[in-house]
Backbone as numpy.savetxt, mean C-alpha at the origin, in Angstrom:
# Nx Ny Nz CAx CAy CAz Cx Cy Cz
-12.18 26.35 30.09 -11.32 26.32 29.74 -11.06 27.20 28.23
-10.64 28.38 27.91 -11.67 28.60 26.52 -10.50 27.92 25.18
-10.91 28.50 23.69 -10.33 28.39 22.79 -8.84 28.36 22.74
-8.36 29.59 23.62 -7.07 29.76 23.60 -6.07 28.91 23.87
-6.50 28.22 25.72 -6.22 27.54 26.26 -6.24 26.19 25.25
-6.69 25.44 24.99 -7.11 24.69 23.79 -6.29 24.03 22.75
-5.96 25.59 22.56 -4.67 25.74 21.46 -3.78 25.62 21.25
-3.41 26.37 23.29 -1.83 26.38 23.31 -2.26 24.59 23.25
-2.92 24.37 24.70 -2.43 23.47 25.17 -2.09 21.87 24.13
-2.98 21.48 22.73 -2.35 20.89 22.06 -1.08 21.48 21.45
-1.22 22.71 21.15 0.92 23.15 20.19 1.59 22.75 21.75
2.05 22.71 23.06 2.28 22.45 23.75 2.45 21.01 24.01
1.33 19.77 23.42 1.29 18.53 23.04 1.88 18.18 21.93
1.98 18.87 21.29 2.07 19.00 20.19 3.57 19.27 20.24
4.22 19.62 20.46 5.88 20.11 20.56 6.51 18.87 20.72
5.79 18.82 22.15 6.47 17.60 22.75 6.37 16.14 22.11
5.45 15.05 21.50 5.21 14.30 21.04 6.47 14.94 20.00
6.30 16.11 19.04 7.34 16.01 18.08 9.35 15.37 18.94
9.06 16.14 20.09 10.29 16.25 20.39 10.62 14.69 20.69
10.01 14.25 20.92 9.96 12.28 21.90 10.35 11.56 20.39
10.46 11.99 19.21 10.76 11.10 17.87 12.12 10.54 17.32
12.86 12.15 17.48 14.32 11.85 17.91 14.77 11.05 19.17
14.26 11.87 20.02 15.46 10.81 21.43 15.07 9.27 21.34
13.52 8.85 20.76 13.97 7.23 20.96 14.40 6.91 19.57
14.88 7.42 18.32 16.14 7.03 18.03 17.41 7.37 18.33
17.35 8.44 19.39 18.46 8.45 19.66 18.98 7.27 20.82
18.06 6.87 21.61 18.27 6.02 22.66 18.76 4.98 21.86
17.37 4.50 20.97 17.26 3.12 19.93 18.67 2.63 19.44
19.48 3.94 18.87 21.26 4.31 18.50 22.09 3.86 19.85
21.64 4.31 20.72 22.51 3.55 21.69 22.01 2.17 22.95
21.94 2.40 22.04 21.02 0.66 22.42 20.47 0.68 24.38
20.15 1.18 24.79 19.36 2.10 25.62 18.11 1.45 25.15
17.30 0.39 25.08 16.03 0.36 24.48 15.24 0.25 25.98
15.50 0.22 27.22 14.44 0.69 28.16 14.15 2.10 28.31
15.20 2.72 27.49 14.43 4.57 27.63 13.46 4.01 26.59
14.10 3.70 25.42 13.03 3.79 23.60 11.62 3.63 24.02
12.18 1.97 25.15 10.82 1.27 24.30 9.31 2.21 25.74
10.69 3.82 26.81 9.71 4.37 27.83 8.99 4.83 26.19
10.11 6.00 25.49 10.03 6.89 24.77 7.82 6.00 24.23
8.57 5.39 23.65 7.36 4.86 22.61 6.37 4.81 22.74
6.40 4.09 24.14 4.90 4.12 25.05 4.27 5.94 25.07
5.28 6.22 25.57 5.06 8.22 25.72 4.60 8.28 23.93
4.24 7.56 23.23 4.54 7.89 21.70 2.98 7.64 21.45
2.69 6.67 21.53 1.91 5.66 21.06 0.37 6.60 21.97
0.48 6.35 23.68 0.02 7.31 23.83 -0.90 8.59 24.36
0.17 9.30 23.45 -0.36 10.35 23.46 -0.96 10.89 21.72
-0.69 9.04 20.56 -1.52 9.09 18.93 -2.61 8.78 20.04
-3.07 8.38 20.63 -3.90 7.48 21.08 -5.24 8.60 21.75
-5.26 9.54 22.53 -5.53 10.74 23.19 -5.65 11.98 21.63
-4.86 11.66 21.35 -5.05 13.08 19.81 -5.58 12.68 18.68
-7.56 13.15 18.48 -8.81 11.99 17.52 -7.00 12.14 16.15
-6.94 12.82 16.34 -6.47 13.40 14.59 -5.08 12.53 14.70
-4.20 12.29 15.55 -2.89 11.62 14.85 -3.68 9.76 14.85
-4.84 9.60 15.34 -5.49 8.08 15.65 -5.62 7.83 15.27
-7.04 9.02 14.30 -7.33 8.71 12.83 -6.48 8.82 11.99
-5.16 9.21 11.57 -3.72 9.01 10.80 -3.62 8.31 11.24
-2.83 7.36 12.12 -2.92 5.79 12.17 -3.37 4.93 11.53
-4.83 5.09 12.10 -5.16 3.74 11.59 -6.51 4.15 10.26
-5.65 4.98 9.67 -5.80 4.93 7.71 -4.19 4.63 7.72
-3.14 4.89 7.98 -1.93 4.45 7.68 -1.68 3.33 7.62
-2.75 2.62 9.13 -2.72 1.00 9.60 -2.85 0.38 7.88
-5.04 1.26 7.82 -4.93 -0.06 6.69 -4.68 0.15 6.00
-4.26 1.56 5.14 -3.30 1.40 3.89 -1.94 0.72 3.71
-1.29 0.51 4.67 -0.03 -0.67 4.95 -0.97 -1.78 4.29
-1.57 -2.11 5.16 -1.59 -3.45 4.90 -3.27 -3.84 4.00
-3.09 -2.80 2.97 -3.52 -3.01 2.19 -5.27 -3.43 1.52
-5.74 -3.15 3.19 -6.74 -4.34 3.17 -8.71 -3.51 2.84
-8.67 -3.38 2.63 -10.22 -2.84 1.70 -11.31 -3.97 1.40
-11.97 -3.58 2.65 -13.58 -5.15 2.76 -12.96 -5.87 2.97
-11.95 -6.86 3.29 -11.35 -7.80 3.56 -10.77 -7.78 2.83
-10.01 -7.48 1.97 -8.95 -8.15 0.58 -8.03 -7.15 0.71
-7.09 -8.19 0.39 -5.58 -7.34 0.51 -4.85 -7.93 -0.53
-4.88 -6.73 -1.24 -3.70 -6.74 -2.76 -1.88 -6.93 -2.45
-1.33 -8.29 -2.34 0.34 -7.82 -3.22 0.83 -7.43 -3.78
1.23 -6.91 -3.83 2.63 -7.39 -5.39 3.84 -7.62 -5.02
4.57 -8.09 -5.75 5.93 -8.21 -6.47 6.93 -7.35 -7.31
7.54 -6.97 -8.00 8.11 -7.11 -9.45 9.16 -7.95 -9.67
9.08 -7.53 -11.04 11.54 -8.12 -11.88 11.49 -6.92 -12.66
12.50 -6.96 -12.88 13.10 -6.53 -14.46 13.15 -8.18 -15.25
12.73 -8.03 -16.63 13.40 -8.88 -17.55 14.23 -8.80 -18.00
15.81 -8.97 -17.87 16.41 -8.55 -19.10 16.75 -9.02 -20.11
15.96 -10.30 -19.91 16.25 -11.65 -21.29 14.42 -10.80 -22.39
13.86 -9.96 -22.02 12.83 -9.49 -22.82 13.19 -7.63 -23.15
13.68 -7.72 -22.68 14.79 -6.03 -22.39 15.88 -5.32 -23.94
14.99 -4.43 -23.63 16.17 -4.39 -25.91 16.09 -2.87 -24.66
17.63 -2.26 -23.92 17.47 -1.33 -23.29 18.65 0.01 -25.14
18.73 -0.73 -25.51 19.93 0.14 -26.84 18.04 1.06 -27.32
17.12 0.33 -27.74 16.35 0.58 -28.54 14.22 0.96 -27.54
15.58 1.31 -26.54 14.32 2.36 -24.72 12.70 0.94 -24.96
13.49 -0.55 -24.85 12.24 -1.44 -23.69 12.67 -2.13 -23.44
12.06 -1.61 -22.19 12.07 -2.43 -20.42 10.82 -2.70 -21.03
11.39 -4.61 -20.14 10.71 -5.03 -20.26 10.09 -6.27 -18.42
9.22 -5.65 -17.91 8.83 -6.21 -15.95 7.89 -6.45 -16.34
8.34 -7.73 -14.91 7.13 -9.38 -14.51 7.13 -8.46 -13.48
5.43 -8.51 -13.21 4.73 -8.19 -11.82 3.95 -9.69 -11.55
4.14 -9.93 -10.10 3.17 -11.21 -9.35 2.29 -10.51 -8.77
0.84 -10.68 -8.48 -0.11 -9.96 -8.13 -0.92 -11.14 -6.62
-0.83 -11.63 -5.39 -0.94 -11.58 -4.72 -2.52 -10.86 -3.77
-3.67 -11.52 -4.64 -4.92 -11.11 -3.91 -5.16 -12.57 -2.56
-5.83 -11.83 -1.50 -6.24 -12.49 0.11 -7.16 -11.86 0.55
-8.95 -13.56 0.31 -9.64 -13.23 0.87 -9.52 -12.78 2.16
-9.32 -12.00 3.04 -9.71 -12.04 4.13 -11.08 -11.59 5.18
-12.20 -12.26 4.72 -12.97 -11.32 5.24 -13.84 -13.05 4.92
-14.81 -12.34 5.35 -16.32 -14.17 5.64 -16.84 -14.08 4.35
-17.12 -13.70 3.69 -17.85 -13.67 1.71 -16.69 -14.27 0.86
-17.88 -14.96 0.03 -16.73 -14.93 -0.90 -17.03 -13.26 -1.94
-15.91 -13.61 -2.89 -16.00 -12.13 -4.05 -14.80 -12.74 -5.35
-15.51 -12.01 -5.91 -15.55 -11.90 -7.12 -14.89 -11.06 -8.67
-13.34 -11.17 -8.65 -13.30 -10.09 -9.75 -13.09 -10.13 -10.62
-13.48 -8.66 -10.97 -14.70 -8.05 -12.48 -13.79 -7.66 -13.38
-12.56 -6.41 -12.63 -11.98 -5.68 -14.00 -10.99 -5.14 -13.08
-9.73 -5.02 -13.99 -8.76 -4.29 -14.03 -8.38 -2.57 -13.98
-8.16 -2.23 -13.12 -7.89 -0.72 -13.58 -6.05 0.06 -13.20
-4.73 -0.23 -14.08 -3.66 0.27 -13.38 -3.39 1.80 -14.73
-2.59 1.47 -13.57 -1.86 3.58 -13.98 -0.61 2.85 -14.33
-0.24 3.58 -15.10 1.71 2.91 -15.44 1.85 4.06 -16.20
2.95 4.77 -14.37 4.04 5.90 -14.87 5.94 5.47 -14.99
6.02 6.11 -15.89 7.44 6.26 -16.81 8.36 7.40 -15.95
8.99 7.43 -16.31 10.21 8.47 -15.65 10.28 8.91 -15.88
9.46 9.42 -16.95 9.54 10.50 -17.90 8.52 11.30 -16.95
7.30 10.63 -16.55 6.64 11.27 -15.74 5.36 10.56 -16.72
5.12 10.23 -17.70 4.07 10.01 -19.12 3.58 9.24 -18.28
1.99 9.03 -18.11 0.61 8.47 -18.18 0.60 7.33 -18.72
-0.39 5.43 -18.32 -0.89 5.22 -18.99 -1.50 4.28 -17.93
-3.68 4.67 -18.33 -4.20 3.99 -17.73 -4.38 2.64 -18.71
-5.11 1.93 -17.87 -5.00 -0.20 -18.33 -6.48 0.11 -18.18
-7.29 -0.22 -18.54 -8.22 -1.55 -18.37 -8.62 -2.21 -18.42
-8.79 -2.88 -18.11 -9.57 -4.76 -18.79 -10.66 -5.31 -17.40
-11.49 -5.69 -18.17 -12.19 -7.51 -17.95 -11.93 -8.17 -17.02
-11.15 -8.79 -15.71 -10.41 -9.13 -15.21 -9.41 -9.54 -14.72
-8.66 -10.56 -14.80 -6.84 -10.86 -15.42 -6.72 -12.03 -15.47
-5.58 -12.12 -16.37 -5.31 -13.02 -17.42 -6.57 -13.91 -17.86
-7.72 -13.43 -18.48 -8.69 -13.86 -19.00 -9.63 -14.20 -17.49
-9.37 -13.67 -16.66 -10.34 -14.86 -15.90 -11.39 -13.54 -14.87
-11.93 -14.15 -14.32 -13.41 -13.76 -13.64 -12.95 -14.29 -12.56
-11.20 -14.47 -11.46 -11.32 -15.45 -10.04 -12.38 -15.17 -9.34
-12.37 -16.09 -8.46 -13.97 -16.45 -7.22 -12.73 -17.01 -6.51
-12.81 -15.44 -5.46 -11.86 -16.21 -3.72 -12.97 -16.56 -2.49
-13.19 -18.03 -2.44 -14.59 -18.08 -1.45 -13.06 -17.73 -0.01
-14.61 -16.94 1.63 -13.36 -16.57 2.32 -11.61 -17.29 2.61
-11.02 -17.04 3.23 -9.90 -17.54 3.80 -9.15 -17.97 2.41
-9.38 -17.63 1.19 -8.47 -18.00 -0.05 -7.97 -16.62 -0.57
-7.06 -17.92 -1.80 -6.65 -16.08 -2.13 -7.14 -16.86 -3.93
-6.00 -15.73 -4.83 -5.93 -16.58 -5.82 -4.69 -15.36 -6.53
-3.65 -15.75 -7.33 -2.20 -15.65 -7.11 -1.81 -15.73 -9.36
-1.31 -14.31 -9.67 -1.54 -14.56 -11.32 0.15 -13.78 -10.85
0.77 -14.25 -12.37 1.64 -13.01 -12.94 1.39 -12.53 -14.45
1.67 -11.46 -14.52 1.87 -10.43 -15.77 2.62 -9.65 -15.65
2.58 -8.78 -16.76 3.54 -8.12 -17.50 3.42 -6.83 -17.73
4.25 -5.42 -17.58 4.21 -4.37 -18.30 5.60 -4.59 -19.29
5.39 -3.36 -20.00 6.62 -3.02 -20.91 6.70 -1.14 -20.95
8.16 -1.08 -20.88 8.68 0.88 -20.25 9.01 1.54 -21.32
9.07 2.42 -21.58 10.31 2.71 -21.98 11.78 3.43 -21.65
11.36 3.34 -20.24 12.51 3.61 -19.75 13.38 2.88 -18.17
13.66 2.87 -17.89 14.01 1.93 -17.06 14.10 1.49 -15.79
12.89 2.87 -15.32 11.68 3.16 -14.41 11.56 4.01 -14.33
10.27 3.26 -13.48 8.18 3.39 -12.96 7.65 3.05 -12.06
7.02 2.82 -12.24 5.74 2.99 -10.86 4.18 2.29 -11.38
3.50 1.97 -10.41 2.12 1.36 -10.85 1.48 1.40 -10.26
0.35 1.14 -10.01 -1.03 1.54 -8.70 -1.72 1.47 -9.58
-2.51 1.35 -8.89 -4.19 0.29 -9.14 -5.18 -0.02 -8.84
-6.74 -0.83 -9.16 -7.57 -1.55 -8.54 -8.09 -3.12 -9.16
-8.65 -3.01 -8.43 -9.54 -4.26 -8.32 -10.97 -4.36 -8.31
-12.04 -4.71 -9.06 -13.00 -3.99 -8.40 -14.15 -4.79 -8.84
-14.43 -5.50 -7.32 -14.63 -6.64 -6.93 -15.97 -6.25 -6.17
-17.11 -8.08 -6.65 -18.37 -8.11 -6.05 -18.71 -9.22 -4.64
-18.90 -8.93 -3.98 -19.07 -10.34 -2.41 -20.72 -10.96 -3.12
-20.19 -12.11 -3.84 -21.61 -12.39 -4.59 -21.95 -13.14 -3.96
-22.30 -13.78 -2.71 -23.34 -14.14 -1.51 -24.35 -13.56 -0.72
-24.68 -12.09 -1.83 -25.44 -10.83 -1.84 -25.89 -10.76 -2.54
-27.11 -10.83 -2.62 -28.06 -10.33 -3.87 -28.44 -9.01 -3.64
-28.15 -8.61 -5.33 -27.83 -6.53 -5.60 -27.11 -6.13 -4.81
-26.25 -6.73 -4.27 -24.78 -6.25 -3.39 -24.06 -5.51 -4.28
-23.15 -3.77 -4.46 -22.98 -2.87 -4.97 -21.47 -3.87 -4.70
-20.57 -3.15 -6.33 -19.16 -3.22 -5.87 -18.44 -3.20 -5.55
-16.94 -3.32 -5.19 -15.77 -2.08 -4.61 -15.09 -2.33 -5.32
-14.03 -1.34 -4.40 -12.43 -1.47 -4.78 -11.99 -1.61 -4.59
-10.96 -2.27 -5.03 -9.23 -2.97 -3.98 -8.26 -2.90 -4.28
-7.13 -0.85 -3.60 -6.82 -0.17 -4.25 -5.03 -1.52 -4.11
-4.62 -1.11 -5.02 -3.08 -1.82 -5.19 -2.07 -0.98 -4.53
-1.76 -0.41 -3.44 -0.82 0.46 -4.00 0.48 1.00 -4.73
0.67 1.74 -5.00 1.97 2.01 -5.59 3.05 1.04 -5.38
4.14 0.03 -6.36 5.38 0.43 -6.38 6.17 -0.17 -7.74
7.10 -0.18 -7.63 8.05 0.89 -8.40 8.12 -0.85 -9.89
8.49 -0.55 -10.22 9.08 -0.97 -11.73 10.62 -0.83 -12.39
11.67 -1.15 -11.42 13.41 -0.77 -11.61 13.98 -1.62 -11.86
15.42 -1.20 -12.78 16.21 -2.42 -13.53 16.96 -2.57 -12.05
16.91 -2.32 -11.22 17.32 -2.90 -10.12 17.37 -3.65 -8.82
15.86 -4.01 -9.36 15.14 -4.96 -8.40 13.54 -3.68 -7.92
13.07 -5.19 -7.57 12.01 -4.60 -6.43 11.74 -3.57 -5.39
12.21 -2.54 -4.94 12.04 -1.57 -3.82 11.41 -1.21 -2.66
10.03 -1.93 -3.17 9.01 -2.11 -2.70 9.68 -2.80 -1.77
10.20 -4.02 -1.59 10.67 -4.72 -0.29 10.71 -4.33 0.86
10.13 -4.99 1.64 10.20 -4.10 2.87 12.32 -4.37 3.09
12.46 -2.93 3.60 13.67 -3.13 3.80 14.65 -3.91 5.04
């Protein structure tokens, strides 16, 4: 089979794949769950056979689970009306971070880095040692939670960042970063919660 045949075959399969998604939505909306399940199986089969889609799916899964080296970071944010002064352009947000060590090794959080962006696209980078004046150690299958806050000059914005960590049971082990996915800061509430 020549490269043109391969490209043509891939294009045909890709078009079929693209057509299946709206068909599945129609089946689900009309409550034809048997047909929706059949289409979903076809989509999954296609994703497993196509290397690009399979890798994209694995990457998306890793990012959605926010797992890096067996560490997961989850965030919830809330607007603090009592500490805000909208007439002065001051909006105060609190956020709670839950870090879970699902690995088999103890880890220590060494540093943090936040990228804070307001509604005007003004970006502020914040670096620091540890979190809330601690460099917590998390044994395997354990976690650490803390709360902090962030002032903004606009009624909404977003944050993302990472924690620098180290396996403390390995001599000379390198540090690694655990990304914290983008989350919203909004006077309307935490928009990152699943709907």
